C-alpha positions as CSV (number, residue, x, y, z in Angstrom):
1,M,-0.1,0.1,0.0
2,P,1.3,3.4,-0.9
3,E,2.2,6.2,1.7
4,F,-0.2,9.0,1.3
5,I,0.5,12.8,1.9
6,D,-1.6,14.8,4.5
7,D,-4.4,17.2,2.8
8,A,-2.5,20.4,3.5
9,T,0.5,19.2,2.0
10,F,-1.5,18.1,-0.8
11,G,-3.0,21.6,-1.3
12,S,0.6,23.3,-1.0
13,Y,1.8,22.0,-4.1
14,F,-0.8,24.1,-6.2
15,E,0.8,27.1,-5.1
16,E,4.5,26.1,-4.7
17,F,5.2,24.8,-8.2
18,E,7.2,26.9,-10.5
19,H,6.0,26.4,-14.0
20,T,3.5,23.6,-14.7
21,A,0.6,21.8,-12.8
22,W,-0.7,19.2,-14.9
23,R,-3.2,16.3,-14.6
24,L,-4.6,13.2,-16.1
25,E,-8.2,12.3,-15.2
26,T,-9.3,8.8,-16.2
27,R,-12.2,7.9,-13.9
28,S,-15.7,7.5,-15.5
29,G,-16.9,9.6,-12.3
30,Y,-15.8,10.7,-8.9
31,A,-17.9,10.2,-5.5
32,S,-17.0,13.5,-4.2
33,D,-18.8,15.2,-7.2
34,R,-21.8,13.0,-7.1
35,A,-22.1,14.0,-3.4
36,G,-22.1,17.6,-4.1
37,E,-25.1,20.0,-4.4
38,K,-23.6,21.5,-7.5
39,Y,-23.9,18.0,-9.3
40,R,-27.3,17.4,-7.9
41,R,-28.2,20.8,-9.3
42,Y,-26.8,19.9,-12.8
43,L,-28.7,16.7,-12.8
44,G,-31.9,18.8,-12.2
45,T,-31.2,21.6,-14.6
46,G,-28.2,20.7,-16.9
47,T,-26.4,23.9,-16.0
48,V,-23.9,24.5,-13.5
49,P,-23.9,27.8,-11.1
50,D,-20.9,30.3,-11.4
51,D,-18.6,29.3,-8.8
52,S,-15.7,31.7,-10.0
53,H,-15.2,32.9,-6.4
54,R,-14.1,29.5,-5.2
55,P,-10.4,29.1,-3.7
56,W,-9.5,26.8,-6.6
57,H,-10.3,29.4,-9.3
58,A,-8.7,32.2,-7.3
59,N,-5.5,30.2,-6.8
60,V,-5.6,29.4,-10.7
61,R,-5.7,33.3,-11.5
62,A,-3.0,34.0,-9.2
63,Q,-0.8,31.4,-10.5
64,T,-1.6,32.1,-14.2
65,T,-1.2,35.7,-13.4
66,L,2.5,34.8,-12.4
67,G,3.0,33.0,-15.7
68,K,2.4,29.5,-14.6
69,L,0.4,26.8,-16.3
70,F,-2.4,24.9,-15.0
71,E,-3.4,22.3,-17.5
72,R,-5.1,18.8,-17.5
73,V,-6.6,16.1,-19.9
74,R,-9.8,14.2,-19.1
75,I,-10.4,10.9,-20.7
76,V,-14.2,10.6,-21.6
77,D,-16.4,7.3,-22.4
78,N,-18.6,7.1,-25.4
79,P,-21.3,7.8,-24.4
80,P,-20.1,10.1,-21.7
81,T,-21.3,9.4,-18.2
82,R,-23.4,11.9,-16.4
83,E,-20.4,12.5,-14.3
84,Q,-18.2,13.3,-17.4
85,L,-20.9,15.5,-18.7
86,F,-21.0,17.5,-15.5
87,L,-17.3,17.8,-15.4
88,L,-17.4,18.9,-19.2
89,A,-19.8,21.7,-18.1
90,T,-17.6,22.7,-14.9
91,A,-14.6,23.0,-17.2
92,A,-15.9,26.3,-18.8
93,A,-15.3,28.1,-15.3
94,N,-11.9,26.5,-14.9
95,N,-10.7,27.6,-18.3
96,K,-12.0,30.8,-17.7
97,A,-10.1,31.0,-14.7
98,G,-6.9,30.3,-16.6
99,E,-6.6,26.7,-16.5
100,D,-6.5,24.7,-19.9
101,I,-8.8,21.5,-19.3
102,R,-8.6,19.4,-22.7
103,T,-10.5,16.2,-23.5
104,M,-10.1,12.9,-25.5
105,W,-12.1,9.8,-25.9
106,R,-11.2,7.0,-23.9
107,A,-10.9,4.7,-27.2
108,D,-8.2,7.1,-28.2
109,A,-6.5,7.1,-25.0
110,E,-6.6,3.4,-25.2
111,K,-5.0,3.4,-28.7
112,L,-2.0,5.4,-26.9
113,Q,-1.8,3.1,-24.2
114,L,-2.5,5.7,-21.4
115,P,-3.0,4.2,-18.1
116,A,-6.1,4.1,-16.1
117,E,-4.4,6.4,-13.4
118,D,-5.1,9.8,-12.0
119,F,-2.1,12.1,-11.2
120,W,-0.8,15.6,-11.0
121,L,2.5,16.2,-12.2
122,F,4.4,19.3,-11.1
123,D,7.3,20.8,-12.9
124,S,8.0,17.3,-14.4
125,R,9.9,16.7,-10.9
126,R,7.3,15.4,-8.6
127,A,3.7,13.6,-9.1
128,L,0.8,13.0,-6.9
129,V,-0.8,9.8,-7.9
130,L,-4.4,9.9,-6.8
131,H,-5.9,6.9,-5.4
132,F,-9.6,5.6,-5.4
133,D,-11.5,2.6,-4.3
134,E,-14.0,0.8,-6.7
135,A,-16.8,3.4,-5.7
136,D,-14.6,6.3,-6.9
137,E,-14.0,7.3,-3.3
138,Y,-10.8,9.2,-2.9
139,L,-8.4,7.4,-0.6
140,G,-5.3,9.9,-0.8
141,A,-2.3,11.0,-2.8
142,E,1.0,9.4,-3.1
143,L,3.9,11.6,-3.7
144,V,6.3,10.4,-6.5
145,E,10.0,11.4,-6.8
146,D,11.3,8.6,-8.4
147,P,12.9,9.7,-11.5
148,A,12.0,6.7,-13.6
149,R,8.1,7.0,-12.6
150,L,8.5,10.6,-13.5
151,V,10.0,10.3,-16.8
152,R,6.9,7.8,-17.4
153,F,4.5,10.6,-16.2
154,C,6.0,13.0,-18.7
155,Q,5.8,10.7,-21.6
156,I,2.0,10.1,-20.7
157,R,1.4,14.0,-20.6
158,D,3.1,14.6,-23.6
159,A,1.2,12.0,-25.6
160,A,-2.2,13.0,-24.0
161,W,-1.8,16.6,-24.6
162,H,-0.8,16.0,-28.0
163,Y,-3.9,14.2,-29.0
164,A,-6.4,15.9,-26.5
165,I,-8.9,18.6,-27.9
166,R,-9.9,21.7,-26.3
167,R,-13.3,21.8,-24.5
168,E,-15.1,23.9,-27.3
169,E,-14.6,21.4,-30.0
170,F,-15.0,18.6,-27.8
171,V,-18.5,19.9,-26.8
172,T,-19.6,19.9,-30.4
173,Q,-18.2,16.2,-30.7
174,V,-20.2,15.2,-27.7
175,A,-23.3,16.7,-28.9
176,S,-23.1,14.7,-32.3
177,S,-22.6,11.4,-30.5
178,V,-25.3,11.5,-27.9
């Protein structure tokens, strides 16, 4: 079993990185999203409220103002799960704050042999591998600083980023697929 870092340490990585915070999201859904009021509201209305005041968005704006990058690639099933459609809707506010969230179909990710592993990669020097149980409950984050594993994460990032597409383009593909 990997050793998990504490939540305060986890949060500090998003303020202390020097150049790039990059994430791969591979799950079909997250229990934390399903438990939230924002998700329930989305299921009822098909829209998400403006939450640009959230600390996450404030930090993204602060870091990107300093010239740092926040990027992520989300892997989406075809057809997308309700949770994935929710994340696609919420990505608009994240992008507006300065985060660049791109998306790719799971079939394309499988062709690239991308792993089914969620992680954050900071400055290509350290990673946080996010662990979940079968019910999509977050278990904790494992700090990785091993050079061989970091090289692998960088290769995954480069392949995923190259083939992922911007949210606006992906939304049109989703509309034509459902």
